[in-house]
C-alpha positions as CSV (number, residue, x, y, z in Angstrom):
1,K,-0.1,0.1,0.1
2,S,2.7,2.3,-1.0
3,L,3.5,4.8,-4.2
4,L,6.5,4.6,-5.8
5,Y,7.6,7.9,-7.2
6,T,9.4,7.5,-10.0
7,Y,10.5,11.7,-9.9
8,L,13.2,10.1,-7.2
9,V,14.9,8.5,-10.0
10,E,15.2,12.1,-11.8
11,K,15.8,14.0,-8.4
12,Y,18.8,11.6,-7.7
13,S,20.2,12.6,-11.3
14,F,20.0,16.4,-10.6
15,A,21.3,16.1,-7.2
16,T,24.5,14.1,-7.9
17,T,25.6,16.2,-11.1
18,K,27.0,19.3,-9.9
19,D,27.3,22.1,-12.7
20,V,26.3,19.8,-15.6
21,K,23.1,20.3,-17.2
22,F,21.1,17.1,-16.5
23,W,18.8,16.1,-19.7
24,K,17.5,12.6,-19.2
25,I,16.9,9.8,-17.3
26,D,18.5,6.4,-17.6
27,V,15.7,4.4,-19.0
28,Q,17.5,1.1,-18.6
29,R,18.6,1.5,-15.3
30,L,15.2,2.9,-14.6
31,Q,13.5,-0.4,-15.7
32,G,16.1,-2.7,-14.0
33,N,15.5,-1.2,-11.0
34,L,11.7,-1.1,-11.0
35,E,12.0,-5.0,-12.1
36,R,14.0,-5.7,-9.1
37,L,11.6,-3.8,-7.0
38,Q,8.8,-6.0,-8.0
39,R,10.7,-9.1,-7.8
40,V,11.0,-8.0,-3.8
41,V,7.3,-7.4,-3.5
42,R,6.3,-10.6,-5.3
43,K,8.7,-12.7,-3.1
44,S,7.2,-10.9,0.0
45,G,3.4,-12.1,-1.1
46,A,2.3,-8.8,-1.4
47,Q,0.7,-7.4,-5.0
48,F,2.4,-4.8,-6.7
49,V,0.2,-2.1,-8.4
50,F,2.0,0.7,-10.3
51,I,0.1,4.1,-10.2
52,T,1.2,6.7,-12.7
53,Q,2.5,9.9,-11.3
54,V,0.4,13.1,-12.6
55,I,2.3,16.2,-13.2
56,R,1.3,19.6,-14.5
57,L,2.7,19.2,-18.0
58,P,-0.2,18.9,-20.4
59,R,-0.7,16.2,-23.2
60,H,0.6,18.1,-25.8
61,W,3.9,20.3,-25.0
62,K,6.0,22.3,-27.8
63,G,3.8,20.4,-30.8
64,V,4.6,16.5,-29.1
65,D,2.4,14.0,-27.9
66,T,3.9,13.9,-24.1
67,F,1.8,10.4,-23.4
68,D,4.3,8.8,-26.6
69,P,7.7,8.4,-24.7
70,G,9.6,8.1,-28.2
71,A,8.4,11.7,-28.7
72,V,9.5,13.2,-25.3
73,D,12.5,11.2,-26.0
74,A,13.2,13.0,-29.3
75,L,12.1,16.6,-27.6
76,L,14.7,16.2,-24.6
77,D,17.5,15.2,-27.6
78,R,16.4,17.9,-29.9
79,L,16.1,20.6,-27.0
80,R,19.7,19.4,-25.9
81,T,21.2,20.2,-29.3
82,D,19.1,23.4,-29.8
83,K,21.8,25.9,-29.3
84,S,19.2,28.8,-28.7
85,Y,17.3,26.4,-26.0
86,A,17.7,28.0,-22.3
87,Y,18.0,25.4,-20.2
88,D,14.7,25.3,-18.0
89,T,14.9,22.6,-15.2
90,E,11.5,22.8,-14.5
91,E,10.6,21.7,-18.2
92,I,13.3,19.0,-18.4
93,S,12.4,17.5,-15.0
94,M,8.7,17.5,-16.1
95,L,9.2,16.0,-19.5
96,N,11.7,13.4,-17.6
97,Q,8.9,12.4,-15.3
98,R,6.7,12.0,-17.9
99,L,9.2,9.8,-20.0
100,A,9.7,7.9,-16.6
101,V,5.8,7.0,-16.3
102,C,5.6,6.0,-19.8
103,R,8.3,4.0,-19.8
104,S,7.5,2.1,-16.4
105,I,3.9,1.8,-17.8
106,E,5.5,-0.2,-20.8
107,L,7.4,-2.2,-18.5
108,F,4.8,-3.3,-16.4
109,R,2.6,-4.3,-19.3
110,R,5.1,-6.6,-20.5
111,L,5.6,-7.9,-17.1
112,N,1.8,-8.3,-16.6
113,I,1.8,-6.2,-13.5
114,P,-1.5,-4.0,-13.1
115,V,-1.1,-0.4,-14.2
116,I,-3.6,2.2,-12.8
117,N,-3.4,4.8,-15.4
118,I,-5.1,8.0,-14.3
119,L,-3.2,10.2,-17.0
120,E,-6.3,10.2,-19.0
121,E,-8.8,11.6,-16.3
122,F,-6.1,14.4,-15.2
123,E,-6.1,15.4,-19.1
124,A,-9.8,15.6,-19.3
125,L,-9.9,18.2,-16.9
126,G,-8.5,20.8,-19.5
127,V,-6.2,23.4,-18.3
128,D,-8.4,25.3,-16.1
129,G,-9.8,22.4,-14.5
130,R,-6.3,21.0,-13.3
131,K,-4.9,24.7,-12.0
132,D,-6.2,24.0,-8.7
133,M,-4.8,20.5,-8.7
134,F,-1.1,21.4,-8.5
135,V,1.1,23.9,-6.0
136,D,3.7,23.6,-8.4
137,M,4.7,21.3,-11.4
138,G,4.0,18.0,-9.9
139,H,3.1,18.0,-5.9
140,L,-0.7,18.3,-5.6
141,T,-3.1,20.4,-3.6
142,W,-5.7,18.8,-1.2
143,Q,-7.9,18.8,-4.4
144,G,-5.5,17.1,-6.4
145,D,-4.7,14.4,-3.6
146,H,-8.5,13.9,-3.2
147,L,-9.1,13.5,-7.0
148,V,-6.2,11.1,-7.3
149,G,-7.4,9.1,-4.0
150,K,-10.8,8.7,-5.8
151,L,-9.4,7.8,-9.2
152,V,-6.9,5.1,-7.7
153,G,-9.6,3.7,-5.4
154,Q,-12.1,3.2,-8.1
155,K,-9.6,1.6,-10.4
156,L,-8.3,-0.7,-7.3
157,A,-11.8,-1.8,-7.2
158,T,-11.8,-2.7,-10.6
159,L,-8.9,-5.2,-10.0
160,G,-10.5,-6.5,-7.3
161,V,-8.2,-5.2,-4.9
162,P,-9.8,-4.8,-1.4
163,P,-9.6,-1.0,0.1
164,A,-7.7,-0.5,3.0
165,P,-9.1,-0.6,6.3
């Protein structure tokens, strides 16, 4: 009954690269760590369920569908090589968080691990509907927490996972 925040992987990279601009997460390392984690959880007898992280980044950003990991990957590469691009930590962080979530979804579907994906529901709120959901790029307000809890509870019920006491 815990959540895995994939942004920790990206935050670690920012914290360990002094005076070096971080551009992209190491997807292979992320997936390897997630595979190990799910094996440990399974071995303990618990059921592993992946729940997507929501962030303020809209689905379409700079002409790219951010629900398409290949497109996000290509955008990050394009920004890195664009000499006129002014490095924006928040933008790069949001794109990496979306990339991490999308690649994690792919991995867990291949491993037949249940995925609770609430990205579409948040996107359906539109820009105005999402504005009260976030304190900043990824931290939720109480309204955002309430909606996430409601959506996760509904989707867990469809998986047959009983609610917490």
